[in-house]
N, C-alpha and C positions, 0 to 999 in steps of 0.2 A: 549474542556477539557473533560477528561475521568477519572473516579475514578480508583484508584489502585486496588479496589476490583472487578473490571469488570472481569468476567471469560473469559478464552480463547474462541474465537469464537464470541466475541462481535463485531458487525459491527460499524465502526467509520466513514465510508464514502462510498458514492455511486459515481462511476466514469463512465462516458460515453466517449468513444473514437470514432472518426469518421475519415474517409479518403475518399475523393471524387474520388480517382482513382478506376479503375476496375482491375480485374485479380489479379496477384500476388502483384502488386503495391498497391492494396487496402486491402490486407490481413494484419491484425494487430496482433502483439504480445505485451503484456504488462507485466511489472514486477515492483516490488518495489525494489528500490536500497537499498542495505544493509540488505535485508531480507535473509531468508534461515536458520536461527537458529545457525550459527557458532558463534565463539567468536566475540563480538562487534556488532553482528547483531541486527537490530531493531526488536522489538517484534510484527511486523505486516506482513501480507501476503496479496496477492491479489487473489481473487476467481472470476473466470469468471462465469457470470450468463447467459445471452443470448443477442444476437443482440448488441454486443460490449458494454455491461454494465458489470461492475466489482464492487465488494465490497472489501473494505479494512477492514480486521478483525484482531483482536488480535490473536496471535498464541501461547501465553504462559502468565503466570501470570505477572502482572506489579508490580514494587516496586518503589514508589516515592522517597524513601530514596536513592536508587541507581541512579536513573535518573528521573528528574522532567519534562523534555520536550524532544520531539523527532521531528526532521525535517524529514518528509516523502516525498520522491521523487518518482514519478511514471514515468516510461519511456515507451512510445509507439513507436514501430518500425514496419515499413511496410516490405513487402516481395519483394520489388523492388531490382534491381541490378544497382547501389549500394543501400543498404537499407537506408531509411531516418528515422529519429527519432525526437521525441519531448518529452520534460520533463515538468512536473508541480510539484510544491512542496507546502506543507502546514505543519503547526506546530500542534502538539498534546501535550497539557499540561496535566500532570498527577496530579490529585487532591489527597490530603492526606486523608486516612481513619484511624481511631483509630486501631492500630495494637494490642492493649492489649485485 
């Protein structure tokens, strides 16, 4: 759960991705599905830290009255040919704050 008063840049999760392959097959790219800031986009983004660790952070203010829960899906894709991918999802519930 996350307060709707949480400022942009608030970390909501730490994610680690691994791939046992080597070379291009072991190089990973990760992204949050539905992110990117367009209409209907979820208010979260993925920031790469180091050694295949990523943080999921808020990228804009939250409004519980507009939406009280989000399903966040992270996709990890390797550099192989053809590329293989894996997804994991989790829910983020938005808690109400007094707006007055």
